[in-house]
N, C-alpha and C positions, 0 to 999 in steps of 0.2 A: 428203195427208190421213192422219191417224192411224187405225189400225184401232180398233174399239171395245175398251175395256179388258177386257170380259168374254170376248171371243174370244181375247185374248192370254193371259188366265189359263187358259182351257180348253186352249189349245195347250200351255202349259207343263205343266199337269197331265198331259196325254196323253204328253208327251215324257218326263216324269220318273216317271210312274206313282204320283205322290203328290198327295194333295188339298192345295189351297192355302186357307188360312184368313187372311182379312184382319182387322186390328184397328187402329183409330185409337188413338194414344196422345198424352198430354200429358206431356212430360218436363221436369224442371228443368234439364237440360243442353241449352242452345240449339243446340249443335253437332250433336246427334243428329237426323238426318233420318228414319231408318228402320232396321229391322234384319230379318234373316232368322234364324229359329231352327228347327232340325230337331227335330221332336217325333215320338213313335211314331205312324206312320200318316199324318202330314201335315207340311207346312211352314207355319210361322206367319210371316206378313209383317206387321210392325208399322210404321206410318207416322205421322209427326208430323202431327197433325190439329188445328191451333191455331185455325182460323177456320171455324166451322160455316157451312154453306151455300155454301162455295166449293169449287172442284175442283182446287186447287193440289196436293193430295196425289196426283192421278193421275200426275203426272210422277215422283214418288217411287216409286209402285208400279211404273211402267214400268221405272225404273232397277233396282229390286229384282228384277223378273222377268228382266231382262237378266243380272243377276248369277247367278241360278239357272241360266239357260241356259249360263253359263260354268262351271258346276259348283260354285258356292258354296252351302253349306248352313247355315253359321253365319257371319253377317257383320253388321257395323254400318256404316251409311252415314252419313258425317259431312258437314257443311257446313263446308268448310275456311275460309270467310270469317269464321266466328264463333270460330275457335280463336285463342287468344292465344299458344300455344306450338307446338312441333313437332307435326305430326299424329300421333295415336296409331296403334299397329298396329290396323288395323280389321278384320282377318279372323282368325277362330279356326279356319279350315279347316286 
């Protein structure tokens, strides 16, 4: 059973000492699932939120949190199945 998303967010905030801000986005690029951006005083986690009322974005947020735990602070998470060419370089760390 998965731990509640809120507790995972708090755990990462405590581990990094940075506040996490979540923001749903709609992007014209269907390959972008989410991204992490380091901002002064916080980490911005943006996740593709195409369908209101569903919780599919929870998996994306969990993946982004795992990337933060690995040390990533500026990262774009792609859906490789929607790319028609070679995967782009996805990390700006």
